[in-house]
C-alpha positions in Angstrom: 12.8 -3.9 -54.8 14.6 -2.8 -51.6 13.3 -3.9 -48.2 13.7 -2.7 -44.7 13.2 -4.2 -41.2 12.1 -2.5 -38.0 12.4 -3.7 -34.4 9.9 -2.2 -32.0 9.5 -2.5 -28.3 6.3 -2.4 -26.1 7.1 -1.8 -22.4 5.2 -4.0 -19.9 6.2 -4.1 -16.3 3.9 -7.1 -15.6 4.1 -10.5 -17.2 1.7 -10.9 -20.1 1.1 -14.0 -22.2 2.2 -13.8 -25.8 -0.8 -13.4 -28.1 1.0 -13.5 -31.4 3.9 -15.7 -32.3 4.0 -15.1 -36.0 2.1 -13.2 -38.6 2.2 -13.3 -42.4 0.8 -10.7 -44.7 1.4 -10.8 -48.4 4.3 -13.1 -49.3 6.5 -12.3 -46.2 6.4 -14.2 -42.9 8.0 -13.2 -39.6 8.2 -15.6 -36.7 10.1 -16.3 -33.5 11.3 -19.8 -32.4 11.3 -18.6 -28.7 8.2 -16.5 -27.9 9.2 -16.2 -24.2 12.7 -15.5 -22.9 13.6 -15.6 -19.2 17.1 -14.4 -18.1 18.7 -13.2 -14.9 19.4 -9.6 -14.4 22.8 -8.3 -15.7 23.1 -11.3 -18.0 22.9 -11.3 -21.9 19.7 -12.1 -23.7 18.9 -12.8 -27.3 15.4 -12.1 -28.8 15.2 -14.2 -32.0 13.3 -13.0 -35.0 13.2 -15.0 -38.3 11.6 -14.2 -41.6 11.0 -15.4 -45.1 9.8 -13.7 -48.3 12.0 -10.6 -47.7 15.4 -9.8 -49.2 18.2 -8.0 -47.2 16.3 -6.4 -44.4 18.3 -3.6 -42.7 17.7 -3.2 -38.9 18.2 0.3 -37.5 20.4 1.1 -34.6 18.9 0.9 -31.1 21.3 1.4 -28.1 25.0 0.7 -27.5 24.1 -2.2 -25.3 22.0 -3.9 -27.9 23.2 -5.6 -31.1 20.9 -6.1 -34.1 21.3 -8.9 -36.6 19.1 -10.5 -39.3 18.1 -13.1 -36.7 17.0 -10.8 -33.9 18.5 -8.6 -31.2 20.9 -9.3 -28.4 21.2 -7.5 -25.1 24.7 -7.5 -23.8 23.3 -7.0 -20.2 19.7 -6.8 -19.3 18.1 -4.9 -16.4 14.8 -5.3 -14.7 13.5 -2.3 -16.7 14.0 -4.3 -19.9 11.1 -6.6 -19.0 8.4 -6.3 -21.6 7.0 -7.4 -24.9 9.2 -6.8 -27.9 7.8 -6.9 -31.5 9.9 -7.6 -34.6 8.3 -6.0 -37.7 9.5 -6.6 -41.3 8.1 -4.9 -44.4 9.2 -4.0 -47.9 9.5 -0.4 -49.0 6.1 -0.4 -50.7 4.4 -1.8 -47.7 2.8 -4.6 -49.7 4.6 -7.3 -47.7 4.5 -7.0 -44.0 5.0 -9.3 -41.0 5.7 -9.2 -37.3 6.4 -11.5 -34.3 6.3 -10.8 -30.6 8.7 -12.0 -27.9 8.2 -11.7 -24.2 11.3 -10.8 -22.2 11.2 -11.5 -18.5 14.2 -10.4 -16.5 14.6 -12.5 -13.4 15.3 -10.6 -10.1 15.1 -12.3 -6.7 12.8 -10.8 -4.1 14.1 -8.4 -1.4 13.3 -8.6 2.3 9.6 -8.0 2.6 8.1 -5.3 4.8 5.2 -6.2 7.1 2.5 -4.5 9.0 1.3 -6.5 12.0 -0.8 -5.1 14.9 0.7 -5.7 18.3 -2.7 -6.6 19.7 -6.1 -7.4 18.4 -9.4 -7.7 20.3 -11.0 -11.2 20.1 -14.1 -11.0 17.9 -12.8 -8.0 15.9 -11.2 -7.9 12.4 -7.4 -7.7 12.1 -5.4 -7.2 8.8 -1.7 -8.1 8.4 0.1 -7.0 5.2 3.3 -8.0 3.5 5.1 -6.6 0.4 8.4 -6.2 -1.4 9.2 -4.2 -4.5 12.2 -5.8 -6.3 11.1 -9.3 -7.3 10.6 -10.1 -11.0 8.4 -11.8 -11.7 6.3 -10.4 -8.8 6.6 -12.3 -5.6 4.0 -14.5 -3.9 3.7 -14.3 -0.1 3.4 -17.0 2.5 2.7 -16.5 6.2 4.1 -18.4 9.2 2.8 -18.4 12.8 5.4 -19.5 15.4 7.5 -20.9 12.6 4.7 -23.1 11.1 3.5 -22.4 7.5 -0.1 -21.2 7.5 -2.3 -23.1 5.0 -4.5 -21.2 2.5 -7.5 -23.0 4.1 -7.2 -22.9 7.9 -9.7 -25.8 8.4 -7.4 -28.1 6.5 -4.9 -28.1 9.4 -5.4 -29.1 13.0 -3.0 -26.4 14.1 -5.1 -23.7 12.6 -8.6 -25.2 12.7 -9.7 -22.7 15.4 -8.7 -19.7 13.3 -10.8 -17.9 10.8 -8.8 -16.1 8.2 -8.3 -15.5 4.5 -4.8 -15.4 2.9 -4.0 -13.8 -0.5 -0.7 -15.1 -1.9 -0.6 -12.4 -4.6 -1.2 -9.3 -2.4 0.4 -10.7 0.8 -2.7 -9.7 2.8 -3.7 -11.9 5.8 -7.1 -11.1 7.3 -8.5 -12.5 10.5 -12.3 -12.1 10.7 -13.0 -12.6 13.5 -9.9 -12.8 15.7 -9.8 -15.8 18.0 -7.8 -16.5 21.1 -5.7 -19.0 19.2 -4.4 -16.3 16.9 -1.9 -15.1 19.4 1.6 -15.8 18.1 4.7 -14.6 16.3 4.1 -13.9 12.6 6.6 -13.9 9.7 6.0 -13.3 6.0 8.0 -15.0 3.2 8.4 -13.6 -0.3 9.3 -15.9 -3.2 9.1 -15.7 -7.0 10.8 -18.9 -8.2 14.1 -17.2 -8.7 16.8 -16.9 -6.0 16.3 -17.7 -2.3 12.9 -17.0 -0.6 13.3 -14.1 1.9 11.5 -13.8 5.2 10.6 -10.7 7.2 11.5 -10.1 10.8 9.0 -11.8 13.2 6.5 -9.7 15.0 4.1 -10.8 17.7 0.4 -10.2 17.8 -1.6 -10.7 21.0 -5.3 -11.7 20.8 -6.9 -10.2 23.9 -10.4 -10.2 25.4 -12.4 -7.0 25.4 -11.6 -5.2 28.7 -15.2 -5.0 30.0 -14.1 -4.4 33.6 -12.0 -1.4 32.6 -14.9 0.0 30.6 -17.3 -0.4 33.6 -14.8 1.1 36.0 -14.4 4.2 33.7 -18.2 4.6 33.5 -18.5 4.4 37.3 -15.8 7.0 37.9 -17.5 9.3 35.4 -20.8 8.9 37.2 -19.3 9.5 40.6 -17.6 12.7 39.5 -20.8 13.9 37.9 -22.7 13.1 41.2 -20.2 15.1 43.2 -20.6 18.1 40.9 -24.4 17.9 41.1 -24.2 17.6 44.9 -21.9 20.6 45.2 -24.3 22.7 43.2 -27.3 21.6 45.3 -25.4 22.2 48.6 -24.4 25.7 47.5 -28.0 26.5 46.5 -29.5 25.1 49.7 -27.1 27.3 51.8 -28.2 30.4 50.0 -24.9 31.1 48.5 -26.4 32.1 45.1 -29.0 34.4 46.9 -26.3 36.3 48.8 -24.4 36.8 45.5 -27.5 38.3 44.0 -28.2 40.6 47.0 -24.6 41.7 47.1 -24.9 42.7 43.5 -28.2 44.5 44.0 -26.9 46.6 47.0 -24.2 48.2 44.9 -25.3 51.8 43.9 -23.8 54.5 41.8 -24.9 58.1 42.3 -24.2 60.7 39.7 -24.9 64.5 40.1 -24.9 67.2 37.5 -22.0 69.6 37.4 -22.8 73.1 38.8 -21.4 76.4 37.8 -18.5 77.6 39.9 -16.6 80.8 40.0 -13.0 81.0 39.1 -10.7 79.5 41.8 -13.7 77.8 43.5 -13.4 74.1 44.0 -16.6 72.0 44.4 -17.3 68.3 44.1 -19.3 67.8 40.9 -20.0 64.1 41.0 -19.9 61.3 43.5 -20.6 57.6 43.7 -21.5 55.2 46.4 -21.0 51.5 46.5 
């Protein structure tokens, strides 16, 4: 009986653990000696697939940059888009004997320079959020923050240098949250991205100032507003007390308009037919 082999691919942009290393149905068995393969971008990679209980499997063509063999597939040069879970499936023509094995391919790409968002100033007692991210690293990068060149610990109370700060740091998302901001949080902040491959990369440093709430400025603004409102009210009262509004009313009341009916006139005779008086 003739047999055939199929090599399938399941794309996954995130790292996932391999659930199945080998599976045997009927009398055929398919397995992989290397369920996880890590290789640098633009380098060759081989995904091994072994079997027993089948005779002369025939793998189909895939792409020019991939070579198939009875022992698996070989990428001549992988790219970050090739990261994913690959499944090798083997069955006979009748479908009575079937087996498959999965291989996780992780293409290694060093992180790029991270982009940060840091407020230039934050009010003491308020909440401040600093963010950091980069898009190229594979596997995804983890993020670490530095203040004035000193690495910030995950737990601030574990370090004397940061014991007066209150913050949470997420190494996966790169988010640093001060809640609340304290006076000691003033400083120059830098974010570092690293994923275990290549050299860790830092962002440009940016400074954040922790400032007290400007109570004096708020009080001064309120006082100026009250003074302007008082001047306006006084002006209205002064005009009213001097009778300005009464004169305006009288001036309007003294204006009269007189209309008269048109009278008959002979041809060539001119006569005023209406008049008005202000």
